[in-house]
FIKOLMAR-598517 format. One record per residue (C-alpha): x, y, z; residue in three letters. Coordinates in steps of 0.05 Angstrom, whole numbers, plus 32768, in hexadecimal, padded with zeros to 4 digits. Layout:
<atoms>
XYZAla ...
</atoms>
This chain:
<atoms>
78B67A21848AMet 78AA7A49844BAsn 78AB7A19840FPhe 78B47A5383DEGln 78F57A678400Arg 790C7A208413Phe 79577A228420Ala 799079F8843BLeu 797F7A078483Gly 793779F18478Asp 794F79B18457Met 797C79A08492Ala 794379AB84C4Arg 790F7985849CLeu 7940794C8491Ser 7948794284DCAla 78FC794784E6Glu 78ED791284B1Leu 791D78E184D2Arg 78F278E68510Gly 78AD78DA84F2Val 78B378908502Gly 78B2789B854DAla 78787876856BGly 786578548529Ala 7853780B8525Thr 7858780284DACys 786E7825849AMet 7826783D848EGlu 782B786684CEAsp 786E788384B8Val 785278968474Ala 781578B88493Ala 784078DF84C4Ser 787278F4848EAla 783A790C8460Cys 781879338498Arg 785B795284AEHis 786B796B8467Leu 78237983845DTyr 782479AC849DGlu 786B79C7849DHis 787579DB8454Leu 78507A1D844EGln 78447A54841AAsp 784B7A9F8423Glu 78077AA28446Glu 781B7A6C8479Asp 77EC7A3A8458Arg 780279F38446Pro 782A79FB8407Ala 781779B583EFCys 77CC79A783E9Pro 77DC795D83E3Leu 7817793383FCVal 781B78E883EFArg 784978AE8400Phe 784C787083D3Phe 7871782D83D9Leu 787A77F783A5Thr 786177B783C6Phe 7853776E83B1Pro 780B7761839CTyr 7809771F83C3Gly 781577428405Arg 77E3777B83FDLeu 77A4777C8427Pro 7767775F8404Asp 774877A383F4Asp 778877BC83D3Leu 778F777B83ABGln 774877858391Ala 775877CD837EPhe 779877B8835AAla 777377828333Arg 773F77B4831DSer 777677DE82FBMet 779577A682D3Leu 778777A28288Pro 775177728272Asn 7769772A8271Gly 77A5773A829ESer 77AF771482DFGlu 77D9772A831BPro 781076FF833ATrp 782876FF8383Pro 786A77238375Gly 784B77598347Met 785F779D8364Arg 782777CF8372Cys 78337819837ELeu 780D781B83C1Thr 77F4785B83E3Leu 780C7857842CLeu 7803789F8443Gly 77DE78DE842EThr 77CF79248449Ala 77AD795F8429Gly 777A79978428Asp 773C796C841EArg 772279398452Pro 772578FF8421Glu 776E790E8414Trp 778078FC845BAsn 776E78B28459Ala 7790787E842EArg 775078568428Ser 772B78928409Ala 7757789783CCSer 772F788E838CAla 77647879835AGly 77A8786F837AHis 77A2783B83B1Lys 77CB7806838EAla 77E3780F8346Ile 77FC77CC832APro 784077CC8308Phe 7828779682D7His 785C77A782A1Ser 788777DF8286Ala 785277EC8252Lys 781C77F28287Phe 7846782382B0Ile 7851784C8271Gly 7806785B8270Ala 7811788682AEPhe 783D78C08296Pro 784A78DE82DBMet 785C789A82F8Leu 788A788482C0Ser 78AD78C882BDAsn 78B678C88309Leu 78DB78858305Ile 7907789E82CCArg 791778E082EFGln 792A78B9832DPhe 795F78978302Gly 79417851830EIle 7932782082D6Ser 78EA780882D2Ile 790377C082D4Asp 792277CC8319Asn 78DE77E68331Val 78B777AB8314Ile 78EA7777832CAsn 790D77948369Pro 79457770838CSer 7974777583C8Leu 79AE777A8397Ala 799077B9837BPhe 798C77D883C1Phe 79D377C483D3Leu 79EC77E58393Glu 79C178238395Gln 79A5782A83DBGly 79DD785383F9Gly 79D6788D83C9Arg 79A078C183C0Ser 797478C08382Phe 796078F78354Asn 791E791A8361Val 78E0791C8335Phe 78D279658326His 789C798682FCVal 78A879D18305Pro 786979E582DFAsp 783179B382EDAla 77F879D982CCGln 77E979BD8287Asn 7824798D828ESer 78197948826DPro 783F792A82A8Leu 780B793E82DCVal 77C5791F82D3Pro 7782793882ECAla 778D797F82D2Gln 7743799482D3Glu 772F79718313Ser 776E797D833EPhe 77A879A58322Val 778279E3830BLeu 774D79E78343Pro 778179E1837APhe 77B47A0E8356Ala 77EB79D98354Ile 782A79FB833AArg 786079C58342Ser 7867797B8352Val 78A3795D8377Leu 78B179148386Gly 78EB78F683ADPhe 78FC78B183C8Gly 7928787483BCGly 7930782983C8Pro 792778018408Leu 794F77C28418Pro 7919779783F7Ser 792677BD83B6Gly 78E077DC83B9Asp 78DC782883ADIle 78BD785C83DCTyr 78A5789D83BEIle 788D78DE83DEMet 7867790D83AFVal 7858795683BELeu 7823797C8395Phe 783579C583A3Ser 780E7A058399Arg 78517A2C8399Val 78857A268362Ser 78BE79F78372Ile 79017A0B8354Ser 793679D9833CAla 796379EE8376Asp 792D79E083A9Thr 791D799D8388Ala 79677988838DAla 7966799283D9Leu 7932795A83DFPhe 7965792683CALys 798179278411Thr 793A7925842FLeu 792E78E2840BSer 796678C38436Leu 794678DE8476Ser 790378C08461Leu 7926787E8453Lys 7942787C849ALeu 78FC788584B6Ala 78DE784D848BThr 79147817848CIle 790377FE84D3Pro 78BC77EE84BDPhe 78C977CC847BGlu 78B377888497Arg 787277A684B1Arg 785377D4847DVal 780877D5848DPhe 77E777E484D0Ser 77B777AA84C9Ala 77D7776B84ADGly 7803773084BALeu 783C773584EEPro 786A774084B2Glu 7852775B8470Asp 789277418450Arg 78B77700845FPro 7901770C846CPro 792B7701842EGlu 796B76FB8458Leu 797B76D58497Ser 797B770084D6Pro 79C776F684DCAsp 79CF77148497Glu 799877478498Glu 79A4776B84DACys 79ED777D84CCPro 79DA77938486Leu 79A477C2849ELeu 79CE77DD84D7Arg 7A0677ED84A7Ala 79D7780F8476Ile 79B4783884ACVal 79F7784C84CCAla 7A1278618488Asn 79D5788B8478Leu 79D478AA84BDGlu 7A1E78BD84B8Asp 7A1478D98472Leu 79D779028486Leu 79F6791B84C7Ala 7A35793484A4Val 7A0E7953846AHis 79DB79758497Glu 7A10799084C7Arg 7A3879AE848DVal 79F979CB846DVal 79E179EA84AEAla 7A257A0884BFGlu 7A317A238479Gln 79EA7A3F8474Ser 79F27A6484B7Ala 7A377A7E84A5Arg 7A227A948460Leu 79E77AB9847DArg 7A147ADD84AFVal 7A477AEE847AGlu 7A117B06844BGly 79F87B358481Glu 7A3F7B4E848BCys 7A477B5B8440Leu 7A067B82843EVal 7A1B7BAC847AAla 7A607BB9845AAla 7A417BD08418Asn 7A127BFF843EAla 7A4D7C1B8465Thr 7A757C268424Leu 7A3B7C4D8405Gln 7A2C7C768443Ala 7A747C888456Lys 7A987C948415Thr 7AC17CCB8435Ala 7AE07C9C8467Glu 7B0C7C798434Leu 7B3E7C5A8464Glu 7B097C3D8491Gln 7AE27C248455Thr 7B207C028439Asn 7B2B7BE0847CSer 7AE37BC6847ELeu 7AEA7BAE8436Leu 7B287B868447Lys 7B047B668481Asn 7ACB7B538455Glu 7AFA7B358421Ile 7B1A7B0B8459Ala 7AD47AF4846EHis 7AC47AE18427Arg 7B037AB9841FGlu 7AF37A92845FArg 7AAD7A848444Val 7AC97A6B8402Glu 7AF87A3E8429Gly 7ABE7A238451Glu 7A967A178412Leu 7AD179F083F6Leu 7AD379C58435Val 7A8779BA842FAla 7A8E79A583E7His 7AC6797583FAArg 7A9D79568432Leu 7A6279508403Glu 7A90792B83D1Ser 7AA778FB8408Val 7A5E78EF841BGly 7A4A78E083D2Gln 7A8578B083CCLeu 7A74788B840CAla 7A42785C83EDAla 7A70784C83B3Gly 7AAB783E83E2Ile 7A7F7810840CAla 7A6C77EA83CDHis 7AB477E683B7Glu 7ACA77C983FAIle 7A90779983FEAsn 7AA5776F83C2Thr 7AEB775B83D9Pro 7AD17752841FThr 7A9F77208406Gln 7AD176F383E3Tyr 7B0176F8841EVal 7AC876DE8449Gly 7AB776A78417Asp 7AFF76908415Asn 7B0576928461Thr 7AC876668468Arg 7AE476368434Phe 7B2676318459Leu 7B017627849BGln 7ADB75EB847FGly 7B1A75D0845DThr 7B4175D3849EPhe 7B0F75A584C0Ala 7B1475738486Gln 7B6175748488Leu 7B60756984D3Cys 7B38752984C8Thr 7B6975128492Leu 7BA5752184BFCys 7B8574F684F5Gly 7B8574BB84C6His 7BCD74C884B3Tyr 7BE074CB84FDAsp 7BC274868507Ala 7BE8746C84CALeu 7C29748A84E5Leu 7C1E746A852AAsp 7C1474268509Ala 7C54742F84E0Ala 7C7B7441851FArg 7C6874008540Gln 7C9173DB850AGly 7C5A73AA84F8Ala 7C3773A684B6Ala 7C0673DF84ACVal 7BBE73C584ACPro 7B9F73C88467Ala 7B5F73E38486Ala 7B85741E84A2Leu 7BA3742E845EVal 7B5E74298440Thr 7B42745B8473Arg 7B7A748C8463Val 7B6E74868418Glu 7B22748E8422Asp 7B2D74CC844DAla 7B5C74EA8419Arg 7B2874DF83E2Arg 7AF174FD840DGln 7B17753E8419Val 7B2B754083CFAsp 7B73755283E0Trp 7B87755E8397Asp 7B5075928391Tyr 7B6175B383D4Leu 7BAC75B583C3Arg 7B9A75E28388Asp 7B62760B83A8Glu 7B7F761C83ECIle 7BB9764783D0Pro 7B88766A83A2Gln 7B5A767983DEAla 7B9576978404Phe 7BAA76C083C6Gln 7B6376DA83BAGln 7B5B76ED8403Ser 7B9C77138403Met 7B88773783C3Glu 7B45774A83E3Gly 7B6677648422Ile 7B98778C83F8Glu 7B5E77A983CFArg 7B3977BF840EVal 7B7977DD842BAla 7B85780383EALys 7B3E781F83EAIle 7B4178338433Val 7B867852842BGly 7B6F787983EEAla 7B3278938413Met 7B5D78A7844ELys 7B8E78CC8421Asp 7B5578ED83FAPhe 7B2F79038439Ser 7B6D791F845CHis 7B64796A8460Met 7BAD797A846DGly 7BC779B68495Thr 7BB079EA8463Gly 7BF879F8844EGlu 7C1479E3840BLys 7C4379A8840AAla 7C6A798183D6Leu 7C39794F83B8Thr 7C407913838AAsp 7C0A79248357Leu 7C0D78DE8338Asn 7BFE78BD837BLys 7BC878F1838CAla 7BA578E48349Ile 7BAA78988353Glu 7B8A78A08398Thr 7B5078CA837DThr 7B4478998344Ile 7B3F78608377Thr 7B0F788783A4Val 7AE3789B8369Ala 7AE27854834BHis 7A97784C8355Asn 7A89788E8331Glu 7AA8787782EFTrp 7AAE782B82EDLys 7A6A782082CDTyr 7A75784F8292Val 7AC078548286Ala 7B057837828AGlu 7B3B786482A8Val 7B7E78668285Val 7BB9788782A9Thr 7BF878A18287Glu 7C2378BD82C0Phe 7C6678DE82B6Asp 7C9378B782E6Pro 7CC478F182E8Asp 7C91792582FDLeu 7CAE7948833BPro 7C857956837APro 7C5A79948373Val 7C5079C883AALeu 7C0479C883B5Cys 7BCC79B683E6Arg 7BC2796C83D7Ala 7B7A796883F0His 7B6579A283C3Glu 7B8979838387Phe 7B6479418395Asn 7B2279678393Gln 7B337984834FVal 7B43793F8333Val 7B0379228351Leu 7AD879588332Asn 7AF8794D82EELeu 7AF0790182F3Leu 7AA779068306Val 7A99793782CDAsn 7ABD7908829CAla 7A9478CC82B5Ala 7A5378F382ADHis 7A66790A8267Ala 7A7678C28252Ile 7A3778A98274Gly 7A0D78D68246Asp 7A2D78B2820BVal 7A2D786A8222Val 79EB78708248His 7A047857828BGly 7A307821826EGly 79F978008245Gly 7A1C78128204Asp 7A6277FE8219Gly 7A957829823ELys 7ABB7868822EGly 7B02787B8243Val 7B1B78AD8276Ile 7B6578BD826AThr 7B8F78DF82A0Val 7BD578F7828DArg 7C0B791B82B3Thr 7C49793E8297Ser 7C7A797582A5Arg 7C7F79B5827BAsp 7CBA79DD8295Gly 7CA879F782DBAsp 7C6079DF82D4Trp 7C3E799D82E2Ala 7C06798C82B1Glu 7BCB795D82BEVal 7B9C794A8285Arg 7B5979288292Val 7B3779138251Gly 7AF678F08242Asp 7AD378D28206Thr 7A9278F48217Gly 7A64792381F1Thr 7A91796081EFGly 7A7C79A68206Ile 7A4D79CE81D9Pro 7A6C7A0E81C0Glu 7A337A3981DAAla 7A437A298223Ile 7A8E7A228222Arg 7A987A68823FHis 7A6C7A58827BArg 7A857A148293Ile 7AAF7A3182CBPhe 7A767A5E82E4Asp 7A5D7A4B832APro 7A1B7A248329Phe 7A1A7A1E82DDPhe 7A0779D782C9Thr 79E579B38290Thr 79D9797482B9Lys 7996795C82D1Ala 797B79708316Val 79A1794A834CGly 79DB7935831FArg 7A0479748325Gly 7A0579B68349Thr 7A3179DD8319Gly 7A6879E6834DGln 7A9A79B18339Gly 7ABF79D78302Leu 7AB77A1A8326Ala 7AD979FD8364Ile 7B0E79DB833AAla 7B1F7A1E8319Arg 7B207A42835DSer 7B517A0E8379Ile 7B7F7A0D833CVal 7B7F7A568329Val 7B707A7D8368Asp 7B927A51839CLys 7BCC7A338375His 7BDB7A67833FGly 7BD07A328309Gly 7BA47A2E82CBThr 7B6A7A0182B7Ile 7B5479FE826EThr 7B3279CB8241Phe 7B3279AF81FBGlu 7AF1799381E0Thr 7AD2797781A1Glu 7A8879688199Ile 7A7C791D8195Gly 7AC4790B81A7Lys 7ACE792481EEGly 7AF07957821AThr 7B35795E823BThr 7B40798B8277Phe 7B8879A48280Ile 7B9F79B882C6Val 7BE379DA82CCArg 7C0379E78310Leu 7C447A0A831EPro 7C7479D6833BIle 7C917A07836CGly 7C4F7A268381Gly 7C307A6B8373Asn 7C747A8D8371Ala 7C847A6D832EVal 7C427A838311Ala 7C4A7ACA832BGlu 7C917ACE830FAla 7C7A7AB982CAGlu 7C447AEF82CAArg 7C787B2682D6Gln 7C8A7B508298Pro 
</atoms>
């Protein structure tokens, strides 16, 4: 496939191929070698040569479990006087493929076999490495001290890519004289993410063709495919080594369900995403060809006005269908991006429901023992004779052992917490069901307050780390004639934008939290929804462009520039409403959505002279 013209269809095909590189492998080292070789051979330039002279796969791995030769290499890179420790992570070269013979064997690498992550300061001495970690969106502390908790929180989502569009003379890419310039390296691209151990896998492409930001963004999905190929071999990393390079950190009963759930989630996410991408890519290509043919017909047959008008109407109908399909694709993509957050939101109440159930199970056994003693005491009392003192003593001892006073207080709380957890899971599942429901395509009377509440619940993981959400709903707002699933998409896009704007101010929640305020009200025959944030505000120079398709100021992988464009299309084009904004630099932005309560007919009537 041509790397210079890498598109959605290529991404879908390569994603499926990467998931299969583990077939026949016995360890992660085999998978890494196969993946590097596959990318080296299949990504080509305009002359059908390998587009990437060098492709490499790295894994952060504990020093104490490295083979002896890699331990010796890692020690040789440490500063004078510094000593390694068993858990010290080393960026370990597992796979390599390239133009030169020595680039096709891990053991032949001169300077990158095992780079020790001795400290944040030491990592900072490698500009490309430290910037790669930052562009991924991972803190250096999480790389130096990985954990399962980090994977459970972050493992279900895709990470940003590391992208250097112009590698020549870039301070981020070393070996300019010996490698970059002689081999005409134009761009560098890295992608990867965390494994269940918390360690990070990284694939790096050194390309002789320029890699655009749009192409780089497509590799976020490929990182998930590569993860699926590597996860089965996380316990056996090297081809020559102990039966398990890593001891299990979880019991098999805990680990297997966890990994099965993670793999199933990733497979579902990738399958849906790739199917939508493939279908939309094919349809857009067909429709594009139809548009070109229609334009040629219009130019060649200007005299046949009636026939030309008919063709034009057909093409407009095709375009509307394509726009509708793009909206569906965007919605499915949103659901896919929310999936990991929803899983995380459900996991927490499920955990304490399980904990309380186990507590009640153990308590029941203790109470059964106590009841047995009371039964004996009751039998003695029924016989009419004096109750033996020893029997009374046994009852009292049993009561103390089960700590009845403590259980009398804790058991109702356990039931209450379990019910709250079940209600929380039911609320999340119900919200996701309502949000995902595509409807019949026809407009229906919709409770906007309830629809907004549903979307806020579904998007909880998108904003909870950076903001608090305050709602001020008009209880007297009447139902509005609209397509509920499209309105939900507008609210979701505005909430995500607000969270991103606040995140730029509070730096991911490290500097406190901002506030997202959602208000509803009625203004005559119009329903008004306001979504405000305490973010950075919109610079005056770009305010006229924010509703343009594909216009974004966000980093690669954080936004596609379609959210506000789709919101405007839904509100204005499909519902005859308006969407405007008020903004002030340093204080925040408020988006105002106005919908005619009775549908487009109200809007059209008000536009009449």
